[in-house]
FIMAR-231240 format. One line per 4 residues: number of its first residue (from 1); their letters; for each residue x, y, z of C-alpha. Coordinates in nm, 4 decimals, padded with zeros to 6 digits. Layout:
# FIMAR-231240
NUM = A = X/Y/Z | ...
# end
This chain:
# FIMAR-231240
1 = MTGP = 00.4231/-05.6491/01.1869 | 00.2682/-05.3084/01.1756 | 00.4646/-04.9972/01.0917 | 00.3955/-04.6367/01.1641
5 = SAAP = 00.0683/-04.5023/01.0406 | 00.0768/-04.3353/00.7005 | -00.1925/-04.0889/00.8026 | -00.0716/-03.7311/00.7976
9 = TEVP = -00.0207/-03.5713/01.1333 | -00.2191/-03.2647/01.2108 | -00.0215/-02.9450/01.2376 | -00.1593/-02.7272/01.5142
13 = EDPT = -00.2743/-02.3835/01.4096 | -00.0570/-02.0926/01.5080 | -00.2841/-01.9010/01.7485 | -00.0751/-01.5835/01.7189
17 = FPPA = -00.1392/-01.5303/01.3482 | -00.4382/-01.7326/01.2267 | -00.5082/-01.8178/00.8608 | -00.7904/-01.5606/00.8518
21 = AYER = -00.5306/-01.2892/00.9154 | -00.3250/-01.4033/00.6187 | -00.6394/-01.4034/00.4055 | -00.7311/-01.0450/00.5035
25 = ISRL = -00.3807/-00.9198/00.4385 | -00.3505/-01.1025/00.1063 | -00.6833/-00.9568/-00.0128 | -00.5631/-00.6084/00.0833
29 = LRGG = -00.2335/-00.6568/-00.0996 | -00.3954/-00.7998/-00.4144 | -00.6585/-00.5259/-00.4243 | -00.4023/-00.2542/-00.3611
33 = VLLF = -00.1714/-00.3722/-00.6367 | -00.4645/-00.3974/-00.8768 | -00.5804/-00.0421/-00.7957 | -00.2235/00.0872/-00.8279
37 = LVFA = -00.1897/-00.0726/-01.1706 | -00.5231/00.0726/-01.2826 | -00.4601/00.4294/-01.1626 | -00.0877/00.4594/-01.2289
41 = GAGM = -00.1154/00.2663/-01.5558 | -00.3985/00.4891/-01.6794 | -00.1989/00.7972/-01.5820 | 00.1143/00.6781/-01.7594
45 = IART = -00.0779/00.5830/-02.0734 | -00.2576/00.9189/-02.0745 | 00.0659/01.1078/-02.0172 | 00.2338/00.9239/-02.3039
49 = AIDP = -00.0662/00.9921/-02.5290 | -00.0589/01.3640/-02.4486 | 00.3156/01.4078/-02.5104 | 00.4756/01.1017/-02.6695
53 = NETV = 00.8111/01.2819/-02.7170 | 00.8650/01.3614/-02.3489 | 01.1788/01.1956/-02.2169 | 01.2169/00.9989/-01.8969
57 = TAIL = 01.4706/01.2585/-01.7776 | 01.2126/01.5357/-01.8170 | 00.9522/01.3327/-01.6297 | 01.1893/01.2547/-01.3421
61 = ANPP = 01.2965/01.6191/-01.3185 | 00.9396/01.7135/-01.2251 | 00.7851/01.4158/-01.0405 | 00.4049/01.3952/-01.0195
65 = LSRF = 00.3898/01.4070/-00.6386 | 00.5515/01.7518/-00.6306 | 00.2809/01.9089/-00.8476 | -00.0013/01.9029/-00.5948
69 = ASAG = 00.0518/02.1408/-00.3034 | -00.2987/02.1005/-00.1627 | -00.5657/01.8342/-00.1347 | -00.8084/02.0595/-00.3215
73 = GFLS = -00.5685/02.1000/-00.6121 | -00.5112/01.7264/-00.6229 | -00.8842/01.6480/-00.6192 | -00.9542/01.9079/-00.8884
77 = ALAV = -00.6824/01.7641/-01.1107 | -00.8139/01.4151/-01.0456 | -01.1681/01.5220/-01.1376 | -01.0556/01.6408/-01.4816
81 = GNPE = -00.8464/01.3283/-01.5430 | -00.5015/01.4853/-01.5100 | -00.2479/01.2067/-01.5798 | -00.0151/01.3186/-01.2992
85 = ALIT = -00.3075/01.3104/-01.0565 | -00.3875/00.9526/-01.1607 | -00.0248/00.8473/-01.1099 | -00.0234/01.0232/-00.7723
89 = LGIY = -00.3451/00.8450/-00.6734 | -00.1800/00.5145/-00.7583 | 00.1142/00.6036/-00.5346 | -00.1203/00.7043/-00.2517
93 = VMVG = -00.3024/00.3719/-00.2897 | 00.0254/00.1836/-00.2449 | 00.1171/00.3919/00.0607 | -00.2304/00.3263/00.2003
97 = VTIG = -00.1945/-00.0462/00.1355 | 00.1332/-00.0480/00.3266 | -00.0197/00.1332/00.6216 | -00.3289/-00.0903/00.6090
101 = RVGL = -00.1217/-00.4071/00.5947 | 00.0839/-00.3136/00.8985 | -00.2334/-00.2008/01.0773 | -00.4049/-00.5344/01.0090
105 = AAVD = -00.0957/-00.7162/01.1334 | -00.1035/-00.5099/01.4546 | -00.4678/-00.6006/01.5169 | -00.3989/-00.9682/01.4594
109 = FYRG = -00.0892/-00.9643/01.6794 | -00.2918/-00.8119/01.9637 | -00.5655/-01.0722/01.9108 | -00.3042/-01.3468/01.9282
113 = RERS = -00.1636/-01.1991/02.2483 | 00.1650/-01.1093/02.0797 | 00.1850/-00.7760/02.2570 | 00.5440/-00.6924/02.1617
117 = LGVV = 00.4807/-00.7445/01.7886 | 00.1546/-00.5511/01.8185 | 00.3377/-00.2584/01.9769 | 00.6055/-00.2645/01.7057
121 = STAV = 00.3409/-00.2772/01.4301 | 00.1481/00.0086/01.5906 | 00.4688/00.2130/01.6117 | 00.5382/00.1473/01.2421
125 = VALL = 00.1885/00.2675/01.1487 | 00.2372/00.5796/01.3621 | 00.5737/00.6538/01.1986 | 00.4330/00.6039/00.8489
129 = LLGL = 00.1426/00.8400/00.9226 | 00.3780/01.0921/01.0833 | 00.6006/01.0847/00.7775 | 00.3092/01.1130/00.5378
133 = FVVA = 00.1163/01.3940/00.7074 | 00.3765/01.5847/00.9102 | 00.7159/01.5419/00.7452 | 00.6155/01.5098/00.3778
137 = PFVR = 00.4562/01.8574/00.3498 | 00.7908/02.0133/00.4462 | 00.9789/01.8147/00.1834 | 00.7932/01.9742/-00.1061
# end
């Protein structure tokens, strides 16, 4: 008497979101987190070294992102190793990773013929960019 075969059954690949898409997105996320930790960590260590007695309340009262009103000012501060500029760069990296991740998902959804999810992902990218470049300057 023969029973069912013990061989594993093959699971068909999901054509809408292939393994290569997961690999691209996971590399982006890992790299982004690593860069964030490097930049923001270096900025926090440098800030603590410069003024070890500064309290968390004082830091939160004047957040790093509010200190740079222009791209030129930010780049100049970054060039001289300003700790707040390093922390800000880390934050920008994480925002960029988020936008990149949703953008990669949109591309892969379109490739997999998942038009509705591609449209939603594209709309999310557009809203993130709108918030970053149009709304954020007015919040300062």
